[in-house]
N, C-alpha and C positions, 0 to 999 in steps of 0.2 A: 383578538389581540388587543382590543381597545385602541387608544391613540398612540400606537407604537410606530415609530418612524423606521422605515427601511431606507438606508442611505447608500448612494453611490455617487461618483463625482458629478457635481453640478446639478444634481436632481435628488430631491427627497420626497418620498411618498408616505403619507400617513393613511390610516384607515378612513379618515374623513375625505381624503382626496381621491380615493380609488375610483369613485363614479366619474369624476372629472377625467381621470386617466383613460377611462373607457371611451369617452366621447370626444375629447379635445385633441387637436393635432399636437405632436411632440416636437421638441427642439430639433432643428436640422444641424448637420446631416445625419447624425446617428439616429434621430427620431424617424427619419424617412427609411433608413436601413431596417430598423426594428419593426416598423409598421409593415414593410414589404415582406419581411420574414414571417410575421404573423399571418398576413394575407395568403402567402404561398402555402403555409402549413395548414391553414383552415380549408383551403381548396383541396388539399390532399385528404383531410379528414372527411370532407363532405362527399367524397366519391368512394363507393365500395371497391372500385377498380380504377384508381387514379391513373391518368395517362403518364407514360414514362417521362414526358417532357416536364410535367409538374414536379415529379420526384427529383429529377436531375436539376431542375431550376432551383428548387430549395437548397439542394446540396451546394450548387455553385454560389448562390447568394450567401449562404451561411459561411462557407469557406472564405469568401471575400469580405465579410463584415469585420469591422474593428472590434476590439475587446469591449469598448464602451457600448457599442451597438448591441453586442451579444448580451451584455448584462441587462440592458434595457429590454431586450427581447425576452429574456427569462422572466423579468418582472411582469411584462405584458401577458405572457402565457398564463401566469397565475390568476390574472384578472379576466382576460378576454376569452380564454379557452377553458373555462370551468363550468361545471353544472350550476345552473342558476337556482336560486331559492324557489322561484315559481315552478320549476320542474321537480325539484327534490322534495319539497314539503308535502304536496299531495300524495306522492308515492309513500312517503314515510307514514303519513296518517293512515293510509290504506292498510299498511302492514300492522301498525299498532292497533288498529280497530278490527283486525281479522278475528273471527270467532275461533275459540279453542276447539280441539277435537278432530280436526281434519288435517292430517299431516300432508296430504297431497296438495291441498290448497295452500298451506303454509309454505311448503317447498317452492311451489310455483310463484308465490308472492316474493319470496326471498330472491329467487332467480331473476325475476323482473326488476327488483330493487337493485341488485348488483349491476345489471346491465344499464340501468338508468343512471346510477351514480358513477359509472366509469367516465372520467373526464374526456372532453373532446380531444385534448392533446394526446392522451393515451391512445385513443383510436388512431390518431395520425401517426404516432410513433410505430404502431404495429405494422403499418404499410411498408416500412423501410426494410424489413427483413427479406423481402422478396425481390429486391433489386441489387444489382452489383454495387458494392461499396456502401450499402445501406447500414450494415452492421458496424462497419468502421466509423461511419458518420455518427451513429448513436454512442459508440464508445468515446469518441472525441467530444461529443456534446455533453455527456455526463462528466467527463474530465473537466470541461469548462465550467459546468454547474458547480462542481466541488470547489474549483479554484475561486470562482466568484464568491461563493459563500465564505471562504477563508479570508479573502483579500479585501472584500468590500462590505462585509457584514450583511449581505442579503440573506434572507431566510428562504432558501430554495428547496427545502426538504421535500415538499410534495412532488416536484419534478424529479429529484434524485430518487425518491422511493418508487416512483412509477417506472422509470427506466430500469432500476435495479430489479424490480419485480419481473419485468420482461426478460432480463438477463438470466434470472434463476431458472426459467424454463428453456431459454435458448441455449444455455451452456450445460446441457445434459442430454440424456436420451440419445447417445450415439453421435452427437454433434462434435464431440471433442476427441482428438487422437494425439497420442504421444509419438514423437519422432526423435531419434538420436541424431545429433549433429556431429559429423565426423569430418576428417580431412577430405573425404570424397564428396561431401555435401556441396551444394552450389555456392558460388561466390556470394550470391545475395544473402543466403542464410547465414554464412559465416560473418559477413560484414554486418548484418543486422545485430547479431549477438555482440560483436565488438562495439558497435555504436550505442547499444542500450544497456551495457553492464555499468550500473551506477555504483556497485559495491567496490569493485576493483577496476576502475576505468583503464582503458588501454589507449596508447597513442598510435600504435601501428597494427596493421592487420596481422603481421607475423606473430604478435603476442597472442592473438586469439588462436592461431595455429598451434602454438606451444601448449595450449590448454586442451588440445584434442589428441587422443592417442590411446594406447592400451591401458595406461594407469591414470589418464585424465579424460573424463567423460563429460559430455554436455547433452542435456535433454531439453526439449521444448514441447509445450502443449499448444496445439493448434485447434482452431474452430473450422469446421468444414465449409462454412460460408466465407471464411477469410483465410484460405490456406497459404497465402503468401507471407503472412506475418504471425509470429508466435504471440500468444497472449501472456504467457509466463514461461520463464526458462530457468534452468538450474545448472550449475557447474559443480562437478564432483571430482575428488581425487581418491584413488584407491591406494591405501597405505597399510603398513603392518600394524600401526597403532595410531592413537590420536596425536597429531602434530601439535606443537606448542607455539608455532609461529606460521604466519602466512608465507613467510619467505622460504620455508621448507617446501611449500607447494609451488610457488611461482618462480623462484629463482633457480638458475642453473638447469634449465629444462633438458639440456643434452646429457647431463650426468645422472639424472634420476632413473632408477630402475627398481621397481618394487616386485620382489619375488614372492609369490603366493600371498597376496594382500588379504587381510582379514577385516579391514575397516574401510568403510566408505565415508568420506568427509564431504559434506555439502558446504562449500565455502563461498558461494555466490548465488543468491536467489533473487531474481529480478522480475517485477511485474512490468511487462512491456506495454501494457495498455492502461493508462491512468484511469480510464473509465470503469475498470473492473475492481478498483480498490474496495476492500471490505467484503468481497463476495466469497472468500474462502477458497479460491482456486489454488493457492499455494499449498494448502493441505492436500488437496487432490493430486497435485503434481508430485509431492513428496511420496505419497502412497504409490503412484504409478512407477516412479523411478526406483523405489525400494524393491518393488516387484520385479522390474526389469533387471536390476543388478543381481538380485538373488538367483534369478533363472540363469543368467550368464556366468556369474561367479558364485557358486554355491558355498564356497569357503568363507565368503564375506558374511560375518554375523553381527558386527557392530556398525551402527549407522549413527553418525553424529554430525554436528556442524562445526565450523570455525567462523564465528560471527563477530562483527564489530560491535562495540558497545556504543551505538549511535547516540551522539549528544552528551556523552558522559562529561566531557570537558566543557564544551561551549554552552550547554543548556542546563548543566547541573553543578559541577564542582566549581567552575569559575564564578557563577553568580553567588554561590554560597560563600566563597572566600571574599567576595566583595561586600558581604553582609546582606545580600538579597536572598535570604533563606526562608522567607515566609511560606512559600508553597511546599516546602520539603520537610520530611521528618528529621533529616540530618540538619543540624544547626551549625553555624560557624564555630561556635565554641566546642562542638563535638569533634571537629576535624583534628584539633591539636592532640586530642587524647589517643589518636591512632599512632602518634609518633613518640618514641622514647625521648627522655630528657636530653640525652646526648645528641640525638638526631635533630632536636629542636635547636640546640645551640649551634650545631654545624650549619644548619640551613639559615639561621639568622646571621651567622658569620659570613655568609656568601653574598649578602646584600648590604650595600653601603648605607650605614646609619639607620637601618630599618629595625625597629624594636617590636613591631607587631608580627607575630608568626604567620598569621593568615595572609597578610600583604606580602611577606617575604616569599611564601610558597607560591602565591599568585604570580609574583615577578619571575620566579624561576621557571614555572611551568608554562608561562605565556610565550616563551621563546623555544622553538623546537630543538635547539641545539643542546638542551639539557640531556637528551638521550645519549650523547657522546661523552658526557662527563661521568666517568665510572663511580667516583665517590657519591655524587648526587643520585645516580642510578640506584645504588645500594641503599641509600637513606630512604628513598621513596618507594622502593619495590613492595615491601610488605604492606605499608599503610595504604597505598593506592589500590593494591589488589583487594584488600579488605573493604575499602570504601566502595569499590566497584561492585563487589558482591552484595553489599548492603543496598546499593542503588538498584540492582537488578531484582533482588528478592523482597525488599521491604518497602520501597517507594511505590506508591499507588496513584493512579489517576483518579479523577472525580468519579469514574464509573467503577472503581475498585479493582481494575486490572493493573498489571505491572505498568509503571510509567514509561519504561523503555519499550518502544514499539516492536523491536525484534524479540525481546524477551516475552512480550505479550503474545506474539505470534507462535513461537515455538513452545512455550509453556502451556499455552492454550490448546496446542495440538497434542499434548501429552508427553512432551520431552521433559527431561530432568536436568537440573543444573546443580552441580556440586562445587564447593569452594575450590577443590583441587583442579577444577577445569576452568578457572579464571587465569588467563595467561598474560603475564606481564611482558612488556616490550615485544609483543607479538606482531605488531605492525609499526615498523620504524620509519615509514614514509612520513613526510611532513603532513600529508592529509590525515594519516592515521593518528599522528600525535595531536593535531589540532582538533580532531573530532573526539577521540577517546583516550588521550594520553598513551596511545599505542597499545592499549589493552584489548584483547579479544577473548572470547569465551567459547566453550564447546557445550552445546545442548545435546544430550545423549538420548536417542530414541531406543528405549530398552527392548529386550526380547518380549517382555510382557506386552508392551505397547504394540509391537509388530504383530503379535498373535491376536490381540484384540482388534487391530485394524484389519487384518485379514478376515476375521469373523464378521466384521461390519462392512466388508467391501460392497455388499449388495446395497446397503443404505447409502454409502458415499458415492458409489458408481452404479446407478440403477440399471445401466445397460449391460453390466457384467453378468456372465452366466455363473 
């Protein structure tokens, strides 16, 4: 890394300071907390069969540690529980100097090298799968690692990758099972879904009950080592066709009745464990749910979503209208071209003394009450729908994937998005307006995708027959 600083509140570590960090006492009290966590974890690492009190002691100490102490603990893990150069270099030389021509010796040397290069913290992490609550602890620990990386600039990729590597083996081979949540499910299960739905949050438990029934289905994926908490769950509506508004699904629960539904709409997909972000379990859940619905309702042939355009207003269109358009393909001057000349005049006429169209549109869309103004609604309907489609299909992140995370997920899974499935005024709640100007979209999982997914089921779900 060179002389690159890793910063977090009140403490900065450079590559030249790492040796001092290994030896010298750290600031109290968070230094004491972090030191104790490292000591406890190293005790676990050192024993092939660590005593239960050591594992539980680390769990309790980690749960009680402050956020600052945890961040310092993560930094210490990278330094104090890593393979030393003195151990790694001789083994590497042995491999590099091995004679050619003997595959048995070569394989043996590589096996020994892999074992040698596994970090001490990785060995410690492995111990937790065999104790009650151990998997949950590692899920929370990875969630904290990801949050610390985002919030304080720490480079914790080695820890993240090690725990993620463990999860790729622990979250397969029969450890996962699908369960439908119904009105007959336990209070705890229904309450959990109500509390963890971040897509369409609920204020009352009865609202979750309204989402369970013949034409409203909820499914959760569980891990056998943690059967009390879902790892990811999905809510679906069985309908005759693709709805154009979330209000068609959630409003007036007593009046809805779908006869012979032919479409399954996934309208809320939630990762219930932040420590599993990026591991692809949402795709696995969708496959399982498609399979379950098709067996139960063979007439259902269309599988699609009704998804929010997360961040469309707050992180995309609003910055562009302010002139902060450098990260985007769409520029401030492009926005006006989506509006007719008459629409521009009427929008400018609704703002007092404003001659800049971008600022006038910004003023109107910044207050959620625009959705109740029918003339404004009609002026912005077509332009906003087109801009949203451009955002979802043309704007890219640095990695080349769609900038919108929901679009990236579904399009990456093989779904398709057509302009006709961008729905204007589909979420008229204040939250929906402030997040995505009330726009929602339907990603459609085609019959071809379903066929290919069934053919590849053995690769996605190795335990399936």
